[in-house]
C-alpha positions in Angstrom: -47.8 53.5 -69.6 -46.4 56.5 -67.8 -46.2 54.6 -64.6 -44.4 51.8 -66.3 -42.0 54.2 -67.9 -41.2 55.8 -64.6 -40.6 52.5 -62.9 -38.5 51.2 -65.8 -36.3 54.3 -65.7 -35.3 53.8 -62.0 -31.6 52.7 -62.1 -30.6 49.6 -60.1 -28.8 50.3 -56.8 -25.5 48.5 -56.3 -24.0 48.1 -52.8 -20.5 49.5 -53.0 -18.1 49.5 -49.9 -15.2 51.8 -50.4 -11.7 51.1 -48.8 -12.1 54.1 -46.7 -15.2 52.6 -45.0 -13.3 49.3 -44.3 -10.4 51.2 -42.7 -12.7 53.2 -40.6 -14.6 50.1 -39.5 -11.3 48.4 -38.5 -10.3 51.4 -36.4 -13.7 51.6 -34.6 -13.8 47.9 -33.9 -10.2 47.9 -32.6 -9.2 45.0 -34.7 -5.5 44.3 -35.2 -3.7 42.0 -37.5 -1.2 39.6 -36.0 1.9 39.0 -38.0 3.3 35.6 -38.6 5.7 34.6 -35.8 8.8 32.6 -36.6 9.5 30.3 -33.6 11.5 27.5 -35.2 14.8 28.6 -33.8 13.3 29.8 -30.6 12.1 26.3 -29.7 15.6 24.7 -29.6 18.0 27.6 -29.2 19.7 27.9 -25.8 18.1 30.3 -23.3 19.8 33.6 -22.7 20.6 34.6 -19.1 19.4 37.8 -17.5 21.9 40.7 -17.4 24.4 40.3 -14.5 23.9 36.5 -14.0 27.0 35.6 -16.1 30.1 37.6 -15.4 31.5 39.6 -18.3 34.0 37.6 -20.4 32.8 34.3 -19.0 32.3 31.6 -21.6 28.7 30.3 -21.6 27.9 26.6 -21.5 27.9 25.3 -25.1 27.2 22.0 -26.7 29.6 20.1 -28.9 29.5 20.7 -32.6 27.7 17.4 -33.2 25.0 18.3 -30.7 24.6 21.7 -32.3 24.0 20.0 -35.6 21.2 17.9 -34.0 19.7 21.1 -32.6 19.8 22.7 -36.1 18.1 19.7 -37.6 15.4 19.8 -34.9 14.8 23.5 -35.5 13.4 22.7 -38.9 10.4 21.1 -37.1 9.3 24.2 -35.3 5.8 25.5 -35.8 4.2 28.9 -35.4 1.7 28.2 -32.6 4.4 26.9 -30.3 4.4 29.9 -28.0 0.6 30.0 -27.7 0.3 26.2 -27.2 3.0 26.2 -24.5 5.4 23.9 -26.5 8.4 26.2 -26.3 10.2 27.8 -23.3 8.2 30.9 -22.5 11.1 32.7 -20.7 11.4 33.6 -17.0 10.2 37.1 -17.6 6.9 36.0 -19.1 6.6 33.1 -16.6 7.0 35.7 -13.8 4.1 37.7 -15.4 1.9 34.6 -15.4 2.6 34.0 -11.7 0.5 37.1 -11.0 -2.6 35.5 -12.5 -4.7 33.6 -10.0 -5.4 30.7 -12.3 -1.6 29.8 -12.5 -0.8 30.8 -8.9 -3.4 28.7 -7.2 -2.4 25.6 -9.1 1.2 25.9 -8.0 0.5 27.0 -4.4 -2.0 24.2 -3.8 0.5 21.5 -4.9 3.4 23.1 -2.9 1.3 23.5 0.3 -0.1 20.0 0.1 3.4 18.6 -0.4 4.6 20.3 2.8 1.5 20.5 4.9 2.0 17.4 7.0 5.7 17.1 6.3 7.8 14.3 7.7 8.3 11.9 10.6 11.9 11.2 11.8 12.2 7.6 12.9 14.9 5.3 14.4 15.4 1.9 12.8 17.8 0.3 15.3 17.3 -1.2 18.7 18.8 1.7 20.6 16.7 4.6 21.6 17.3 7.7 19.4 14.8 10.0 21.2 17.4 12.6 22.1 19.0 12.7 18.7 15.7 12.8 16.9 14.6 15.7 19.0 17.9 17.5 18.4 17.6 16.8 14.6 14.0 18.0 14.5 14.9 21.2 16.3 17.8 21.9 13.9 15.6 21.3 10.9 13.0 23.6 12.3 15.6 26.3 13.1 16.8 26.1 9.5 13.1 26.4 8.3 13.6 23.3 6.1 9.8 22.8 5.6 9.3 26.4 4.4 12.3 26.3 2.2 11.2 23.1 0.4 7.7 24.6 0.0 9.3 27.7 -1.7 11.4 25.4 -3.9 8.2 23.6 -5.0 6.6 26.9 -5.8 9.5 27.9 -8.0 9.4 24.6 -9.7 5.7 25.2 -10.5 6.2 28.8 -11.7 9.5 28.4 -13.6 10.1 24.6 -14.0 13.2 24.8 -11.8 14.0 25.7 -8.2 17.3 26.1 -6.2 18.2 25.8 -2.6 21.6 27.2 -1.5 23.4 25.5 1.4 25.1 28.3 3.3 28.2 27.0 5.1 29.7 30.5 5.7 31.5 30.7 2.3 29.1 32.9 0.5 31.8 35.6 -0.1 34.6 33.2 -0.8 34.4 32.8 -4.6 37.2 30.2 -4.7 35.6 28.0 -2.1 32.1 28.3 -3.8 33.6 26.5 -6.8 34.6 23.5 -4.7 32.2 20.6 -4.1 30.9 19.7 -0.6 29.9 16.1 -1.4 26.6 14.4 -1.0 26.4 14.6 2.8 27.8 11.1 3.4 31.3 11.2 1.9 34.6 12.0 3.7 34.7 15.2 1.6 31.3 16.3 3.2 32.6 15.5 6.7 35.6 17.8 6.1 33.5 20.6 4.6 30.6 20.5 7.1 31.1 19.6 10.7 30.5 20.8 14.3 33.1 23.5 13.8 31.7 24.6 10.4 27.9 23.8 10.4 25.2 24.7 8.0 24.2 28.3 8.8 21.1 28.7 6.6 19.2 27.5 3.6 18.2 30.0 0.9 15.9 29.7 -2.1 17.2 31.1 -5.4 14.9 31.8 -8.3 16.2 30.3 -11.6 16.2 33.6 -13.4 19.3 34.5 -11.3 21.1 31.4 -12.3 22.7 29.9 -15.5 24.5 26.6 -16.1 28.2 26.8 -16.8 29.5 23.3 -17.1 27.9 20.1 -18.4 28.8 17.2 -20.6 27.2 16.9 -24.1 29.5 14.3 -25.6 28.9 11.0 -23.8 25.3 10.0 -22.6 26.9 7.3 -20.4 28.5 9.9 -18.1 26.8 11.0 -14.9 27.0 14.7 -15.8 25.4 14.2 -19.3 23.2 17.3 -19.8 23.5 17.8 -16.0 25.3 21.0 -14.9 28.0 20.6 -12.3 28.4 24.3 -11.8 26.1 27.3 -12.0 26.5 31.1 -12.3 24.5 32.9 -9.7 24.7 36.7 -10.3 28.3 36.5 -11.4 29.5 33.9 -8.8 30.4 30.4 -10.0 28.9 27.8 -7.5 29.3 24.1 -7.5 26.1 22.1 -7.9 26.5 20.3 -4.6 26.1 23.7 -2.8 23.1 24.7 -5.0 20.5 21.9 -4.8 18.3 21.8 -7.9 14.6 20.9 -7.9 13.1 19.8 -11.2 9.7 18.1 -11.1 9.1 17.7 -14.9 12.2 17.2 -16.9 12.2 18.0 -20.6 14.0 15.8 -23.3 17.7 16.3 -23.7 17.3 18.3 -27.0 15.2 20.9 -25.2 17.3 21.2 -22.0 19.5 24.1 -23.3 16.5 25.9 -24.5 14.9 25.6 -21.0 18.1 26.7 -19.3 18.4 23.2 -18.0 15.2 23.5 -16.1 12.0 21.6 -16.6 8.5 22.2 -17.7 6.7 24.6 -15.4 3.1 24.0 -14.3 2.3 27.5 -15.7 3.5 26.5 -19.1 1.6 23.2 -19.1 -1.6 24.9 -18.1 -1.3 27.9 -20.4 -3.4 26.5 -23.3 -6.1 25.5 -20.9 -6.0 28.8 -19.0 -6.1 30.7 -22.3 -9.2 28.8 -23.3 -10.8 29.5 -19.9 -10.1 33.2 -20.1 -11.5 33.4 -23.6 -14.6 31.4 -22.7 -15.1 33.5 -19.6 -14.8 36.8 -21.5 -17.0 35.5 -24.3 -19.7 34.5 -21.9 -19.5 37.9 -20.2 -19.7 39.7 -23.6 -22.7 37.6 -24.6 -24.5 38.3 -21.3 -23.6 42.0 -21.6 -25.0 42.2 -25.2 -27.2 39.2 -25.6 -30.0 41.5 -27.0 -28.9 43.1 -30.4 -30.8 46.0 -32.0 -31.2 45.8 -35.8 -31.9 48.9 -37.8 -32.8 48.3 -41.4 -31.8 51.3 -43.5 -30.7 52.3 -47.0 -27.0 51.3 -46.9 -26.3 52.3 -50.5 -27.2 55.9 -49.7 -25.5 55.9 -46.2 -22.2 54.6 -47.6 -21.7 57.5 -49.9 -19.2 60.3 -49.2 -17.0 58.0 -47.1 -19.9 56.6 -45.0 -20.4 59.7 -42.9 -24.2 59.3 -43.0 -23.9 55.6 -42.0 -21.9 56.3 -38.8 -23.9 59.4 -38.0 -27.1 57.4 -38.1 -25.6 54.6 -36.0 -24.4 57.1 -33.4 -27.8 58.7 -33.2 -29.4 55.3 -32.8 -27.1 54.4 -29.9 -27.6 57.8 -28.2 -31.3 57.3 -28.1 -31.1 53.5 -27.3 -32.8 53.3 -23.8 -36.3 53.1 -22.5 -36.5 56.8 -21.6 -35.8 58.2 -25.1 -37.8 58.1 -28.3 -36.5 56.0 -31.2 -37.5 57.6 -34.6 -37.2 55.7 -37.9 -38.0 56.6 -41.4 -41.4 55.1 -42.2 -40.5 54.3 -45.8 -36.7 53.7 -45.7 -36.0 52.1 -42.2 -37.2 49.4 -40.0 -36.4 48.3 -36.4 -36.0 44.8 -34.9 -34.6 43.2 -31.7 -32.6 40.0 -32.0 -31.8 38.1 -28.7 -29.1 35.4 -28.4 -30.0 32.3 -26.5 -28.2 32.0 -23.1 -28.7 28.3 -22.5 -25.6 26.1 -22.1 -23.2 28.9 -21.2 -22.7 27.5 -17.7 -21.8 24.1 -19.1 -19.2 25.7 -21.4 -17.6 27.5 -18.5 -17.6 24.4 -16.3 -15.9 22.4 -19.0 -13.1 24.8 -19.4 -12.6 25.0 -15.7 -12.4 21.2 -15.5 -9.8 21.2 -18.2 -7.6 23.4 -16.0 -8.1 21.0 -13.1 -7.2 18.0 -15.3 -3.8 19.3 -16.3 -2.9 20.2 -12.7 -4.4 16.9 -11.3 -6.1 18.9 -8.5 -9.7 18.1 -7.6 -12.2 20.8 -8.3 -13.0 21.1 -4.6 -9.4 22.1 -3.8 -8.6 24.1 -6.9 -11.9 26.0 -7.3 -13.9 25.2 -4.1 -16.7 23.6 -6.1 -18.5 20.9 -4.2 -19.8 17.9 -6.0 -23.6 18.0 -6.6 -26.2 15.3 -6.6 -27.5 12.6 -4.3 -24.7 11.0 -2.2 -22.1 12.9 -4.3 -18.6 12.9 -2.8 -15.2 14.0 -3.8 -13.5 11.5 -1.5 -12.2 9.3 -4.3 -10.7 12.3 -6.2 -9.0 13.6 -3.1 -7.5 10.2 -2.3 -6.2 9.9 -5.8 -4.8 13.4 -5.5 -3.0 12.6 -2.3 -1.5 9.5 -3.8 -0.1 11.6 -6.6 1.2 14.2 -4.1 3.0 11.3 -2.2 4.6 10.2 -5.5 5.6 13.7 -6.4 7.2 14.2 -2.9 9.4 11.2 -3.6 10.3 12.6 -7.0 10.9 16.2 -6.1 12.0 16.2 -2.4 13.5 12.8 -1.4 17.1 13.1 -2.6 17.6 16.7 -1.7 15.9 16.4 1.7 18.0 13.4 2.5 21.1 15.4 1.6 20.0 18.3 3.8 19.4 16.0 6.7 22.8 14.5 6.3 24.5 17.9 6.3 22.5 18.8 9.4 23.6 15.6 11.2 27.2 16.5 10.4 26.6 20.0 11.8 25.2 18.5 15.0 27.3 15.4 15.7 30.1 15.3 13.1 28.8 12.0 11.8 25.9 10.4 9.9 23.4 8.3 12.0 22.2 5.8 9.4 19.6 4.5 11.9 17.7 7.7 11.7 15.4 8.0 8.6 12.4 9.9 7.6 9.0 9.2 6.0 6.5 11.6 4.5 3.4 11.8 6.5 0.1 10.6 5.0 -2.0 13.5 3.9 -5.3 11.6 4.4 -6.6 12.3 7.8 -9.6 10.5 9.5 -12.3 12.5 11.3 -13.0 11.8 15.0 -15.8 9.3 14.3 -13.6 7.3 11.9 -10.7 7.4 14.3 -12.8 6.0 17.1 -14.1 3.2 14.8 -10.5 2.4 13.8 -9.4 2.1 17.5 -12.4 -0.1 18.2 -11.4 -2.4 15.4 -7.9 -2.5 16.7 -9.1 -3.3 20.2 -11.3 -6.1 19.0 -8.3 -7.5 17.0 -6.1 -7.4 20.0 -8.7 -9.3 22.1 -9.0 -12.0 19.4 -5.2 -12.5 19.2 -4.9 -12.5 23.0 -7.7 -15.1 23.5 -6.1 -17.2 20.8 -2.8 -17.1 22.7 -1.0 -15.4 19.9 0.1 -12.4 22.0 -0.1 -11.5 25.7 -1.1 -8.3 27.4 2.4 -6.8 27.7 2.8 -7.1 23.9 -0.5 -5.3 23.4 0.6 -2.6 25.9 3.7 -2.1 23.9 1.6 -1.9 20.7 -0.6 0.8 22.3 2.4 2.8 23.4 4.0 2.7 19.9 0.8 3.5 18.0 0.8 7.2 17.2 -3.0 7.1 16.6 -3.7 5.4 19.9 -5.0 7.7 22.7 -2.4 6.0 24.9 0.6 6.8 22.7 3.6 8.0 24.6 2.1 7.1 28.0 4.1 4.9 30.4 1.5 2.1 30.7 3.7 0.0 32.9 3.3 2.5 35.7 -0.5 1.9 35.9 -1.7 0.6 39.3 -1.0 -3.1 39.8 -3.7 -5.5 41.0 -4.4 -5.4 44.7 -3.1 -8.3 46.9 -5.7 -10.9 47.8 -7.5 -11.2 51.1 -5.5 -14.3 52.2 -2.2 -12.5 52.0 0.4 -11.4 49.5 1.2 -13.4 46.3 4.2 -14.3 44.3 4.4 -15.1 40.6 5.0 -18.7 39.4 8.0 -18.3 37.0 6.6 -21.1 34.8 2.9 -20.4 34.5 2.9 -16.7 35.4 -0.1 -17.3 37.8 -0.5 -15.6 41.1 0.2 -17.9 44.1 -1.5 -16.9 47.4 0.7 -17.2 50.5 -1.5 -18.0 53.5 -0.6 -16.6 56.9 0.8 -13.2 55.7 -1.1 -10.1 56.4 -1.8 -7.7 53.7 0.4 -4.6 54.1 -1.7 -1.5 54.9 -1.4 1.6 52.8 0.7 4.1 54.7 -1.3 7.0 56.0 1.7 9.4 55.6 1.6 10.9 52.1 5.4 10.9 52.1 5.3 7.1 52.2 3.4 6.6 49.0 6.6 5.6 47.3 7.0 2.8 49.8 3.5 1.5 48.9 4.3 1.6 45.2 7.5 -0.3 45.9 5.7 -2.9 48.0 3.0 -3.4 45.3 5.7 -3.7 42.5 7.6 -6.2 44.6 4.5 -8.3 45.0 4.4 -8.7 41.2 7.9 -10.2 41.3 7.9 -12.0 44.7 7.1 -11.3 48.3 8.7 -11.3 51.7 8.9 -14.7 53.4 8.6 -16.7 50.3 12.2 -17.8 50.0 15.8 -16.6 49.9 17.6 -14.7 47.2 20.6 -17.0 46.7 21.0 -19.1 43.6 19.0 -22.0 45.0 16.6 -19.7 46.9 18.0 -21.2 50.1 18.4 -19.1 53.3 21.2 -16.6 53.2 24.5 -17.8 54.5 27.1 -15.3 55.5 30.0 -17.6 54.6 28.9 -17.7 51.0 29.4 -14.0 50.6 33.0 -13.0 51.6 33.6 -9.5 52.7 36.8 -7.3 52.8 38.5 -6.1 55.9 36.0 -3.3 56.2 33.1 -5.7 56.2 32.1 -4.8 52.6 31.0 -7.3 49.9 34.3 -7.0 48.0 33.2 -8.9 44.9 30.2 -6.5 44.4 31.3 -3.1 45.7 34.6 -3.4 43.9 33.3 -5.0 40.7 35.2 -3.8 37.7 32.6 -3.7 35.0 33.3 -2.3 31.6 30.2 -0.4 30.9 28.7 -0.4 27.4 26.2 1.9 25.7 23.5 -0.8 25.7 21.2 -0.9 28.7 20.6 -4.6 28.1 24.3 -5.5 28.2 25.0 -3.4 31.3 22.1 -5.0 33.2 23.3 -8.5 32.1 26.8 -7.6 33.4 25.4 -6.6 36.8 23.3 -9.7 37.0 26.3 -11.8 36.2 28.3 -10.2 39.1 25.5 -10.9 41.5 25.1 -14.5 40.4 28.8 -15.1 40.8 28.6 -13.6 44.3 25.8 -16.1 45.1 22.8 -14.0 44.7 20.3 -15.3 42.1 19.8 -12.5 39.6 18.2 -12.1 36.2 17.2 -9.5 33.6 13.9 -10.9 32.5 10.8 -10.9 34.8 9.8 -14.5 35.2 6.1 -13.5 35.4 6.3 -12.4 31.8 5.1 -8.9 32.7 6.8 -5.7 31.7 8.7 -4.1 34.5 8.2 -0.4 35.3 11.0 1.7 33.7 11.3 3.7 36.9 12.9 0.8 38.8 16.5 0.0 38.1 16.3 -3.2 40.2 13.6 -5.3 42.0 14.2 -7.9 44.7 11.7 -10.8 45.2 11.4 -14.4 46.1 12.4 -15.4 42.6 15.7 -13.5 42.9 17.0 -10.0 42.1 15.7 -8.5 38.8 18.1 -6.0 37.1 15.7 -4.1 34.9 17.2 -3.4 31.5 14.2 -1.3 30.6 15.3 1.3 33.1 17.2 4.3 31.5 19.6 4.0 34.5 21.5 1.1 32.8 21.8 3.1 29.5 24.6 5.1 31.2 24.8 3.8 34.8 27.9 5.9 35.7 26.2 9.1 34.7 22.8 8.2 36.2 24.3 7.1 39.5 26.2 10.4 39.7 23.2 12.5 38.9 21.0 10.6 41.5 23.7 11.0 44.1 24.4 14.7 43.4 20.6 15.4 43.5 20.6 13.8 47.0 18.3 11.0 45.9 20.7 8.1 46.4 23.5 7.6 48.9 26.3 6.6 46.6 27.5 7.5 43.1 28.7 3.9 42.5 26.5 2.2 39.9 26.7 -1.0 41.9 25.0 0.8 44.8 21.6 -0.2 43.2 22.5 -3.9 43.4 23.8 -3.5 47.0 20.6 -1.7 47.9 18.7 -4.8 46.9 21.0 -7.1 48.8 20.2 -5.2 51.9 16.6 -6.0 51.5 17.7 -9.6 51.3 19.4 -9.4 54.7 17.1 -7.1 56.7 13.4 -6.6 57.2 12.9 -3.3 59.1 9.5 -1.8 59.7 7.8 0.2 57.0 7.1 3.3 59.2 9.2 5.6 61.3 8.7 5.4 65.1 9.6 9.1 65.4 9.8 12.1 63.1 13.4 12.7 64.4 14.4 9.4 62.9 13.2 10.5 59.5 15.3 13.7 59.9 18.4 11.6 60.6 17.7 9.4 57.6 17.6 12.5 55.5 21.3 13.0 56.1 21.9 9.8 54.0 19.6 10.5 51.0 16.1 11.6 50.1 15.3 8.0 49.4 16.6 6.9 52.8 14.0 9.2 54.5 11.1 7.2 52.9 11.0 4.6 55.7 13.3 2.4 57.8 13.6 -0.3 55.1 14.9 2.2 52.5 17.1 3.9 55.1 18.9 0.6 55.9 19.3 -0.2 52.3 20.7 3.2 51.4 23.2 3.1 54.3 24.1 -0.4 53.4 24.8 0.6 49.8 26.8 3.7 51.0 28.9 1.8 53.5 29.8 -1.0 51.0 31.0 1.6 48.4 33.2 3.5 50.9 30.9 6.0 52.6 31.4 7.1 56.2 28.5 8.2 58.4 28.2 10.1 61.7 27.2 8.8 65.1 23.4 9.5 64.7 23.2 7.7 61.4 25.3 4.7 62.7 23.2 4.4 65.8 19.9 4.4 63.8 21.4 1.9 61.3 22.4 -0.4 64.2 18.9 -0.1 65.6 17.1 -1.3 62.5 19.7 -4.0 61.6 19.4 -5.7 65.0 19.1 -9.5 65.1 15.3 -9.5 65.2 15.2 -7.5 61.9 17.4 -9.9 60.0 15.8 -12.4 57.7 16.8 -15.0 55.1 14.9 -13.5 52.2 12.8 -10.6 51.2 11.3 -8.4 48.5 11.9 -4.9 47.5 13.2 -2.7 44.8 15.3 0.4 44.1 13.4 3.3 42.6 15.2 6.2 40.9 14.4 9.8 41.1 12.2 10.7 38.1 13.8 14.1 38.1 
C-alpha cells in the first residue's frame, strides 16, 4: 500500500517549451524569416538607368497614356515568386553578379564561342573573279576584329539579354553628328557618311548597363519603330541606333520591353530557377554526406528545459565536445540513452545528375560540352545531340548575327572601295567537322561518283578537274590542275587533236622532239608539249581555211608591219572572255584562223595567253592576261619578260610561229646573250627569239645591228614555213 501511495503521489510531467528557448534555438540554428516581397509593379515598371547614363535634365523615354494604363492593368497580375522564378527583369547589377558564377558563365561562353568558332566564308556569286576583293575584305574584317567583336556581343546577350556594337567613324566626340543616322550600309546616306575618305575606324562593344533608350513609338504598332528605339543614351551622349547596332537573341513581349530596358531575356535569367535548384541540391547532398550519421541522446527534456534551457544546451555542448572516437561518452544510466541514426545515401547521384541535366536542357547545350560528361553504356554516343546542337547554333547565328554582320560588311566595303559589291556574300561555316577517316571515305565516294558520271558520258575530265579545284574539301583544292604534265607524244611522231572527236591523230614521218638538255630550255619543252595538245608543226596552215600562208592576204604598212594587227584599235573591257574574243576577231579579219575555245575540249593552261597550232590560233580567255591586257603587257614588258608593251604583241608572237620555224636550240652561247637584249623570253631559244623580235618590230620597236643580224639569220628562206605550232607563255612573276 505504501508503494502504491508513493507511486500515485508522483505528479505527471508536462513538456513545456518557453518562448525564450525558441528564440535561442532560432539564433543558434541561424534561421531567418523572409518577408513578403511585393513585385507586382516591379514586373512591368520601366527599368531605371544607371547613374550618368542619361544626362541631367534629359527626358526619359515614356509610353503614351494609353499604354501606361495597359501596364497598370498588367501590374495587377504580378506574383511574389517572380524574382526567384526568373519571370521579372533582374536588373543589370544582379545579372553582372550572376556572370561571376560558373554555371551561368559557361552556358553563355559555350554558345558564343560555338557561334564564332568557324565563323564565315566570303564568296563571289558572279562570273568575274573576286579573289582580290575578297582577300582585301577579309583582311579588313580581320583588322577590325569583327569575329571577336561579335563573340563579345553574343556574350553580352547571354549575360544581360542585350548587346551593342558601336561603329566608330571618327565622330565619337561630335555629339551633334552622333545623333545623325548613317543608314543601313547600302543607301546613299551611308555612302556619304562612310567612304574611302571617311572609313570605319573601329568596332567597340558596349554593355547595356551603360545605355538607355530615348526615342521609340508606342502609339502605332504598324510603324517600323514600334517599341524599337531609334536613339540611345550612352553615358550622357545621344547616339542614333544606326551607329549602335543592337543584338537581342530572345525578345520579350511588348508589354515587358520597357521593364527590360528594351533588351531581351538573358540566358542567365532563363537558367536561374534551374541553377538555383542545382545549387540547393548540390549543397543538400554535401550536407547529407557531411552529417549522414546522427547521434541521438535520450534525456529528460522536462528537467533540461527549466530555467531558460541552460541545462539542455550545456548537455548538448558537452555531448558534442566528447563526440569522437578518442573520448569517453558518459550517459546517465537511469535518465539517458544513446543511439546512432544513419541516413541512406542511395540515389543522391541520380538527384544531382537530374538537376544538372535540367540546366543543360534550358541552355540546349549537350552535357559533353556543358559539363564534360561523356555518355555511358555500350555503343553510347553524343553525336546526335551534338548535331542537333550545331543545327540550333546555325539557326541562332542567322537570328542574332545575320543582319548586323551584313551591315558591318557593307560599311567595310564602302570604306575600301566606296561602293557595295553585291556579288560578294557570306555564309556561316558548318560547325560539324569530319575526322580524317571520314574525310577520306567521303573523297572516295566523290571519286567513284565522278567515274560513274564520266563513264556514262554525263561529264568529261575537264569538268571533273574544275570540280576538284573548286571543292574546298578536296586535297587538290586551289591547285592549278591544268598545268599537270601532258601525255607524252607517241612513238610514230607528234599528234594533233581532231576538233570534232577530240581524239589524238598520229602524224607519221615526224620525229618526236627531244627534251632539251639545257635546264634553261625547259620552258621550250613545256611549250612544245602544250602545242601538241592543240596542233603540231607540219599539220597545216594557220589561215582561215588552214591553207598555206600567202603574203598577199596579209597587207603590211610602209614599214613592213601587219597594219591591221599592230595598229588594231580595240576597246578593252574588264571581261577576259570579251577581250580574248576581240583579239580573235581581229586575227580572223586579218586572215588568221583564231578562236577562244580549245577544239579538243580540254582546259587550256592559264599561264598561256595564246597558243598556235594546226587548228588555228587559240586566244586563251582563261589567262589572267586578258583580264587587263594593257596592264599585263606593260608589267611583262617592264619586267623584261616580253619585248613589247602592246597587248597585241602576244598575237603577233603567234603569227611569227606561223611564218618561221627556227631550230629549238642555240648554236652558240653568244647568240643567247644577244637574244637577251630583246627579252628574257627571247633568250629561251631561236624560235622564241624570232617571235619576240617579230612582235617588237611590228609594234614599233627598233633593234641594234647584232639583234637584226641574228634575226635575219633565223628568218632565212629555209626557216620559213606555211604553218606551225607554238604558244606565248607569260612570266608567272
